[in-house]
DRENDO-1510 file (C-alpha; in Angstrom, 1 decimal, always signed):
<recs>
REC; n; res; u; v; w
REC; 1; MET; -17.0; +29.6; +3.9 .
REC; 2; PRO; -16.7; +28.8; +0.1 .
REC; 3; ASP; -18.7; +30.3; -2.6 .
REC; 4; LYS; -22.0; +28.6; -3.0 .
REC; 5; GLN; -21.2; +27.8; -6.8 .
REC; 6; CYS; -17.8; +26.5; -6.4 .
REC; 7; LYS; -16.9; +23.3; -7.9 .
REC; 8; ILE; -15.3; +20.3; -5.7 .
REC; 9; GLY; -12.6; +18.2; -7.5 .
REC; 10; LEU; -11.2; +15.0; -6.3 .
REC; 11; ALA; -7.8; +13.6; -7.2 .
REC; 12; LEU; -7.3; +10.1; -6.6 .
REC; 13; GLY; -3.5; +9.0; -6.7 .
REC; 14; SER; -1.6; +5.8; -7.5 .
REC; 15; GLY; -0.6; +3.0; -5.2 .
REC; 16; ALA; -1.9; -0.3; -6.7 .
REC; 17; ALA; -3.4; -2.3; -3.9 .
REC; 18; ARG; -3.1; +0.6; -1.5 .
REC; 19; GLY; -5.4; +2.5; -3.8 .
REC; 20; MET; -8.3; +0.5; -2.2 .
REC; 21; ALA; -8.0; +3.2; +0.4 .
REC; 22; HIS; -9.8; +5.4; -2.1 .
REC; 23; ILE; -13.0; +3.5; -1.6 .
REC; 24; GLY; -12.8; +4.3; +2.1 .
REC; 25; VAL; -12.4; +8.0; +1.5 .
REC; 26; LEU; -15.5; +8.0; -0.9 .
REC; 27; LYS; -17.5; +6.5; +1.9 .
REC; 28; VAL; -16.6; +9.4; +4.2 .
REC; 29; LEU; -17.3; +12.0; +1.4 .
REC; 30; GLU; -20.8; +10.6; +0.9 .
REC; 31; LYS; -21.5; +10.4; +4.7 .
REC; 32; THR; -20.4; +14.1; +5.2 .
REC; 33; GLY; -22.6; +15.3; +2.2 .
REC; 34; VAL; -19.8; +16.2; -0.1 .
REC; 35; ARG; -20.8; +16.2; -3.6 .
REC; 36; ILE; -18.0; +15.8; -6.2 .
REC; 37; ASP; -18.2; +17.9; -9.5 .
REC; 38; THR; -15.2; +16.5; -11.2 .
REC; 39; ILE; -12.6; +13.8; -10.8 .
REC; 40; ALA; -9.0; +13.1; -11.9 .
REC; 41; GLY; -7.2; +9.9; -11.4 .
REC; 42; THR; -3.8; +8.3; -11.9 .
REC; 43; SER; -3.3; +4.5; -12.1 .
REC; 44; VAL; -5.7; +2.8; -9.6 .
REC; 45; GLY; -7.2; +6.1; -8.8 .
REC; 46; ALA; -8.4; +6.4; -12.3 .
REC; 47; PHE; -10.0; +3.0; -12.2 .
REC; 48; ILE; -11.8; +3.8; -8.9 .
REC; 49; GLY; -12.6; +7.3; -10.1 .
REC; 50; ALA; -14.0; +5.9; -13.2 .
REC; 51; LEU; -16.4; +3.6; -11.3 .
REC; 52; TYR; -17.5; +6.5; -9.1 .
REC; 53; ALA; -18.0; +8.8; -12.1 .
REC; 54; ALA; -20.2; +6.1; -13.8 .
REC; 55; GLY; -22.4; +6.1; -10.8 .
REC; 56; VAL; -21.3; +2.6; -9.4 .
REC; 57; PRO; -22.2; +2.8; -5.5 .
REC; 58; VAL; -19.4; +2.9; -3.2 .
REC; 59; SER; -21.1; +0.0; -1.4 .
REC; 60; GLN; -20.9; -2.1; -4.3 .
REC; 61; MET; -17.1; -1.1; -5.0 .
REC; 62; GLU; -16.4; -2.1; -1.4 .
REC; 63; GLU; -18.2; -5.4; -1.8 .
REC; 64; VAL; -16.3; -6.3; -4.9 .
REC; 65; ALA; -12.9; -5.4; -3.4 .
REC; 66; ARG; -13.7; -7.5; -0.4 .
REC; 67; LYS; -15.3; -10.4; -1.9 .
REC; 68; VAL; -14.1; -10.8; -5.4 .
REC; 69; ASP; -12.2; -14.1; -6.3 .
REC; 70; TRP; -8.7; -12.6; -7.1 .
REC; 71; ARG; -7.6; -15.9; -8.6 .
REC; 72; GLN; -9.0; -14.0; -11.8 .
REC; 73; LEU; -6.0; -11.7; -11.8 .
REC; 74; ALA; -3.7; -14.8; -11.8 .
REC; 75; ARG; -5.1; -15.8; -15.2 .
REC; 76; LEU; -3.8; -12.5; -16.4 .
REC; 77; LEU; -0.1; -13.7; -16.1 .
REC; 78; ASP; +1.2; -14.5; -19.6 .
REC; 79; PRO; +3.0; -17.8; -19.8 .
REC; 80; THR; +5.0; -16.8; -22.7 .
REC; 81; LEU; +8.1; -14.7; -22.9 .
REC; 82; PRO; +6.7; -11.1; -23.2 .
REC; 83; THR; +8.5; -8.2; -25.2 .
REC; 84; SER; +7.4; -5.4; -22.9 .
REC; 85; GLY; +5.5; -6.7; -19.8 .
REC; 86; LEU; +4.2; -9.8; -18.0 .
REC; 87; ILE; +0.5; -9.2; -18.1 .
REC; 88; ASP; -1.7; -9.1; -21.3 .
REC; 89; GLY; -3.5; -5.8; -20.9 .
REC; 90; ARG; -6.4; -6.9; -23.1 .
REC; 91; LYS; -7.3; -9.4; -20.6 .
REC; 92; VAL; -7.2; -6.6; -18.1 .
REC; 93; THR; -9.5; -4.4; -20.0 .
REC; 94; ARG; -12.0; -7.3; -20.3 .
REC; 95; PHE; -11.8; -7.6; -16.4 .
REC; 96; ILE; -12.4; -3.8; -15.8 .
REC; 97; ALA; -15.3; -3.9; -18.4 .
REC; 98; GLU; -17.3; -6.3; -16.3 .
REC; 99; LEU; -17.1; -4.0; -13.4 .
REC; 100; LEU; -17.9; -0.6; -15.5 .
REC; 101; PRO; -21.3; +0.2; -16.7 .
REC; 102; VAL; -20.1; +2.4; -19.4 .
REC; 103; HIS; -17.3; +2.2; -21.9 .
REC; 104; THR; -16.8; +5.8; -22.9 .
REC; 105; PHE; -16.1; +9.2; -21.1 .
REC; 106; GLU; -19.0; +10.5; -22.6 .
REC; 107; GLU; -21.4; +8.2; -20.8 .
REC; 108; LEU; -20.0; +9.1; -17.3 .
REC; 109; LYS; -22.1; +11.2; -14.9 .
REC; 110; ILE; -19.2; +12.9; -13.6 .
REC; 111; PRO; -16.4; +14.5; -15.7 .
REC; 112; LEU; -13.1; +12.6; -15.4 .
REC; 113; ALA; -9.6; +13.0; -16.4 .
REC; 114; VAL; -7.2; +10.0; -16.6 .
REC; 115; VAL; -3.6; +10.4; -16.3 .
REC; 116; ALA; -1.1; +8.2; -18.3 .
REC; 117; THR; +2.6; +8.6; -19.3 .
REC; 118; ASP; +4.2; +8.3; -22.7 .
REC; 119; VAL; +6.8; +5.9; -22.0 .
REC; 120; GLU; +8.9; +7.1; -24.9 .
REC; 121; THR; +8.9; +10.9; -24.2 .
REC; 122; GLY; +8.1; +10.9; -20.7 .
REC; 123; GLU; +5.2; +13.2; -21.2 .
REC; 124; MET; +2.0; +13.4; -19.1 .
REC; 125; LEU; -0.9; +12.7; -21.3 .
REC; 126; ILE; -4.4; +13.6; -20.0 .
REC; 127; ILE; -7.4; +11.6; -21.4 .
REC; 128; LYS; -10.7; +13.1; -21.1 .
REC; 129; LYS; -12.9; +11.7; -24.0 .
REC; 130; GLY; -13.3; +8.6; -26.1 .
REC; 131; ASN; -12.5; +5.0; -25.2 .
REC; 132; LEU; -12.6; +4.8; -21.3 .
REC; 133; LEU; -11.5; +1.2; -21.2 .
REC; 134; LEU; -8.5; +1.9; -23.3 .
REC; 135; ALA; -7.6; +4.9; -21.1 .
REC; 136; LEU; -7.9; +2.9; -17.9 .
REC; 137; GLN; -5.8; +0.2; -19.6 .
REC; 138; ALA; -3.1; +2.6; -20.1 .
REC; 139; ALA; -3.3; +4.4; -16.7 .
REC; 140; ILE; -2.6; +1.2; -14.7 .
REC; 141; ALA; +0.0; -0.2; -17.1 .
REC; 142; PHE; +2.7; -0.4; -14.4 .
REC; 143; PRO; +6.1; -0.4; -16.3 .
REC; 144; GLY; +7.6; -4.1; -16.7 .
REC; 145; ILE; +4.6; -5.8; -15.5 .
REC; 146; PHE; +1.9; -4.6; -17.8 .
REC; 147; THR; +2.6; -4.0; -21.5 .
REC; 148; PRO; +2.3; -0.5; -22.8 .
REC; 149; VAL; -0.9; +0.5; -24.4 .
REC; 150; ARG; -0.9; +1.9; -27.8 .
REC; 151; PHE; -2.9; +5.1; -27.9 .
REC; 152; GLY; -2.8; +6.7; -31.4 .
REC; 153; ASP; +1.0; +7.0; -32.1 .
REC; 154; ARG; +2.0; +6.8; -28.6 .
REC; 155; PHE; +2.7; +3.9; -26.0 .
REC; 156; LEU; +1.4; +4.7; -22.6 .
REC; 157; VAL; +2.0; +3.5; -19.1 .
REC; 158; ASP; +1.2; +4.2; -15.6 .
REC; 159; GLY; +0.4; +8.0; -15.1 .
REC; 160; GLY; +2.0; +7.7; -11.6 .
REC; 161; LEU; +5.6; +7.8; -13.2 .
REC; 162; CYS; +4.8; +11.6; -14.0 .
REC; 163; ASN; +1.8; +12.7; -11.6 .
REC; 164; PRO; +1.0; +10.4; -8.9 .
REC; 165; VAL; -1.9; +12.6; -7.2 .
REC; 166; PRO; -3.3; +14.7; -10.2 .
REC; 167; ALA; -4.4; +17.7; -8.2 .
REC; 168; ASP; -3.4; +20.0; -10.9 .
REC; 169; VAL; -5.3; +18.3; -13.6 .
REC; 170; VAL; -8.6; +18.2; -11.6 .
REC; 171; ARG; -7.9; +21.9; -11.0 .
REC; 172; GLU; -7.7; +22.4; -14.8 .
REC; 173; LEU; -11.1; +20.6; -15.1 .
REC; 174; GLY; -12.7; +23.6; -13.3 .
REC; 175; ALA; -12.6; +22.7; -9.7 .
REC; 176; ASP; -12.3; +25.6; -7.3 .
REC; 177; ILE; -11.6; +23.3; -4.2 .
REC; 178; VAL; -9.4; +20.1; -4.7 .
REC; 179; ILE; -9.5; +17.2; -2.4 .
REC; 180; GLY; -6.3; +15.1; -2.9 .
REC; 181; VAL; -5.9; +11.4; -1.7 .
REC; 182; CYS; -2.6; +10.1; -1.7 .
REC; 183; ALA; -2.1; +6.1; -1.3 .
REC; 184; ILE; +1.7; +6.3; -1.4 .
REC; 185; PRO; +3.6; +6.1; +1.9 .
REC; 186; GLU; +5.7; +9.1; +2.8 .
REC; 187; VAL; +9.3; +8.9; +1.7 .
REC; 188; CYS; +11.5; +7.4; +4.4 .
REC; 189; LYS; +14.8; +5.8; +4.7 .
REC; 190; ALA; +14.1; +2.3; +4.9 .
REC; 191; PRO; +14.8; -1.0; +3.1 .
REC; 192; ALA; +13.1; -2.3; +0.1 .
REC; 193; GLU; +11.0; -4.4; +2.2 .
REC; 194; THR; +9.0; -1.4; +3.5 .
REC; 195; TYR; +7.4; -1.6; +0.1 .
REC; 196; LEU; +7.7; -5.0; -1.3 .
REC; 197; PRO; +7.8; -7.5; +1.7 .
REC; 198; PRO; +10.2; -10.6; +1.5 .
REC; 199; ALA; +8.7; -13.5; -0.5 .
REC; 200; GLU; +8.9; -15.6; +2.6 .
REC; 201; GLU; +6.6; -13.4; +4.6 .
REC; 202; GLU; +4.2; -13.0; +1.4 .
REC; 203; ASN; +4.0; -16.9; +1.0 .
REC; 204; GLU; +3.4; -17.4; +4.6 .
REC; 205; GLY; +0.6; -14.8; +4.7 .
REC; 206; GLY; -1.0; -16.0; +1.5 .
REC; 207; LYS; -1.3; -19.7; +2.3 .
REC; 208; GLY; -4.9; -20.7; +1.9 .
REC; 209; HIS; -5.9; -17.3; +0.7 .
REC; 210; PRO; -7.6; -16.7; -2.7 .
REC; 211; PHE; -5.0; -14.2; -3.6 .
REC; 212; GLU; -2.1; -16.3; -3.0 .
REC; 213; LEU; -1.7; -16.8; -6.8 .
REC; 214; PHE; -1.1; -13.1; -7.4 .
REC; 215; ASN; +1.5; -11.4; -5.1 .
REC; 216; ALA; +5.0; -10.2; -5.7 .
REC; 217; ALA; +6.5; -13.7; -5.1 .
REC; 218; ARG; +4.1; -15.2; -7.7 .
REC; 219; VAL; +4.9; -12.6; -10.3 .
REC; 220; GLU; +8.7; -13.1; -9.7 .
REC; 221; SER; +8.3; -16.8; -9.8 .
REC; 222; VAL; +6.3; -16.7; -13.1 .
REC; 223; LEU; +9.1; -14.4; -14.5 .
REC; 224; MET; +12.1; -16.7; -13.7 .
REC; 225; ASP; +10.2; -19.8; -15.1 .
REC; 226; ILE; +9.8; -17.8; -18.4 .
REC; 227; LEU; +13.3; -17.0; -18.5 .
REC; 228; ARG; +14.4; -20.4; -17.7 .
REC; 229; ARG; +12.0; -21.9; -20.2 .
REC; 230; ASN; +13.7; -19.7; -22.9 .
REC; 231; GLY; +17.2; -20.6; -22.0 .
REC; 232; ASN; +17.8; -17.1; -20.5 .
REC; 233; GLY; +17.8; -18.1; -16.9 .
REC; 234; LYS; +20.7; -19.0; -14.6 .
REC; 235; LYS; +20.6; -20.9; -11.5 .
REC; 236; ALA; +22.5; -18.9; -8.9 .
REC; 237; GLY; +25.0; -20.8; -6.9 .
REC; 238; LYS; +24.4; -21.2; -3.0 .
REC; 239; ASP; +26.3; -18.5; -1.2 .
REC; 240; ASN; +25.3; -18.2; +2.4 .
REC; 241; SER; +28.2; -16.0; +3.3 .
REC; 242; GLN; +26.5; -12.8; +2.2 .
REC; 243; ARG; +23.0; -11.5; +1.5 .
REC; 244; LYS; +21.9; -12.2; -1.9 .
REC; 245; PRO; +20.8; -9.2; -4.2 .
REC; 246; PRO; +17.3; -8.4; -5.0 .
REC; 247; SER; +15.8; -10.4; -7.9 .
REC; 248; LEU; +14.9; -8.7; -11.3 .
REC; 249; PHE; +11.3; -8.3; -10.5 .
REC; 250; ARG; +12.1; -6.5; -7.1 .
REC; 251; VAL; +14.7; -4.3; -8.7 .
REC; 252; CYS; +12.3; -3.1; -11.4 .
REC; 253; ALA; +9.4; -2.7; -9.3 .
REC; 254; GLN; +11.1; -1.0; -6.3 .
REC; 255; SER; +13.0; +1.3; -8.8 .
REC; 256; VAL; +9.7; +2.5; -10.1 .
REC; 257; VAL; +8.3; +2.9; -6.6 .
REC; 258; ILE; +11.2; +5.0; -5.6 .
REC; 259; MET; +10.9; +7.3; -8.4 .
REC; 260; GLU; +7.2; +7.5; -8.0 .
REC; 261; ASN; +7.7; +8.4; -4.4 .
REC; 262; GLN; +10.2; +11.1; -4.9 .
REC; 263; ILE; +8.2; +12.6; -7.8 .
REC; 264; ASN; +5.1; +12.4; -5.4 .
REC; 265; GLN; +6.9; +14.4; -2.7 .
REC; 266; LEU; +7.9; +17.1; -5.2 .
REC; 267; ARG; +4.6; +17.5; -6.7 .
REC; 268; LEU; +2.7; +17.5; -3.4 .
REC; 269; GLU; +4.9; +20.2; -2.3 .
REC; 270; ARG; +4.2; +22.3; -5.5 .
REC; 271; ASN; +0.5; +21.4; -6.2 .
REC; 272; ASP; -2.3; +23.5; -4.7 .
REC; 273; ILE; -4.4; +21.1; -2.8 .
REC; 274; ASP; -7.0; +22.5; -0.3 .
REC; 275; LEU; -7.3; +19.1; +1.5 .
REC; 276; LEU; -4.8; +16.4; +1.3 .
REC; 277; ILE; -5.9; +13.1; +2.6 .
REC; 278; ARG; -3.2; +10.5; +3.3 .
REC; 279; PRO; -4.1; +7.1; +4.8 .
REC; 280; ASP; -1.5; +5.0; +6.7 .
REC; 281; LEU; -0.8; +2.4; +4.3 .
REC; 282; LYS; +3.0; +1.6; +5.2 .
REC; 283; ASN; +2.3; -2.1; +6.1 .
REC; 284; ILE; +0.4; -2.8; +2.8 .
REC; 285; ALA; +2.6; -3.7; -0.2 .
REC; 286; LEU; +1.8; -3.0; -3.8 .
REC; 287; LEU; +0.3; -6.3; -4.7 .
REC; 288; ASP; -1.6; -6.9; -1.4 .
REC; 289; PHE; -5.1; -6.8; -3.0 .
REC; 290; HIS; -6.2; -9.6; -0.7 .
REC; 291; ARG; -5.9; -7.0; +2.2 .
REC; 292; ALA; -8.5; -4.6; +0.4 .
REC; 293; ALA; -10.5; -4.4; +3.8 .
REC; 294; GLU; -7.6; -3.0; +5.6 .
REC; 295; ALA; -6.8; -0.4; +2.9 .
REC; 296; ILE; -10.3; +0.6; +2.7 .
REC; 297; GLN; -10.5; +1.1; +6.5 .
REC; 298; ALA; -7.2; +3.1; +6.5 .
REC; 299; GLY; -9.0; +5.3; +3.7 .
REC; 300; GLU; -12.1; +5.8; +5.8 .
REC; 301; THR; -10.0; +6.4; +9.2 .
REC; 302; ALA; -7.9; +9.1; +7.4 .
REC; 303; ALA; -10.9; +10.9; +5.6 .
REC; 304; ALA; -12.9; +10.7; +9.1 .
REC; 305; ARG; -10.2; +13.0; +10.7 .
REC; 306; PHE; -11.3; +15.8; +8.3 .
REC; 307; ALA; -15.0; +15.1; +8.8 .
REC; 308; ASP; -15.6; +18.6; +10.1 .
REC; 309; ARG; -13.6; +20.2; +7.6 .
REC; 310; LEU; -15.4; +18.2; +4.8 .
REC; 311; ARG; -18.8; +19.1; +6.1 .
REC; 312; THR; -17.9; +22.8; +5.4 .
REC; 313; LEU; -17.6; +21.9; +1.8 .
REC; 314; THR; -21.2; +21.1; +1.6 .
REC; 315; GLY; -21.7; +24.8; +1.7 .
REC; 316; CYS; -20.4; +25.1; -2.0 .
REC; 317; HIS; -23.6; +23.7; -3.3 .
</recs>
């Protein structure tokens, strides 16, 4: 039985659409009476962690994830040739601001640390004070899709590049017991389609759905239109004799996923996590936000397996 005055920390990892599983985990934590004292988040984990730290009810998060008109995200696509990303980060910030009741770290009800990566030096940056919206904009800036965020003299991108599940960060915040949530599927020898499904499948699955305008195929299509519009695109000749190589978008996105996955494995082996919750999200792709309900349920199912162990943590308080 843990000490009565121990602090429980929650480390919410990256994973894009898969990160909606964090909401399901939070539902179980509340059902079992676990009170979180401090949070560290990377990428989507930083966003959901910020919502929770600000006092946004988990039920409200779930409702937004399930019912929001994801067409809003399609409007974030920049129709001009970008210099460092497809999506205008300022528009993303406005989208986040509509969901967050506070705009600074100091206003949060639970201490929060947001993890980002300095894209020029590779250093991990831990943000704990000041402009929360800017920190979140940096934390979710997936390389090549979102433009890097200027933060003082630094340019920051997704924290998943250096610390996918920031268990060590939440430990540094004073947590005695760390609960880690990993939304990245385990490393396996599989084709790229495991992480980014073929465009044909995505288009078929997205027909008639509000999210059909914002998936991997859509981002890829917009990128190619931009390149053609600026005279840089070339039409590939038909060659049915062999399998075509992945597109530019798929190569960039999948390269980041591979690196993040490997870094994640190494960090999970090294980091001191008292309880690791890893939902089964292998069949959900990075941009499958329209499948939020499935991701949330996966998080809930995974956390429920540890219900008895989670209940023992209530003795901390």
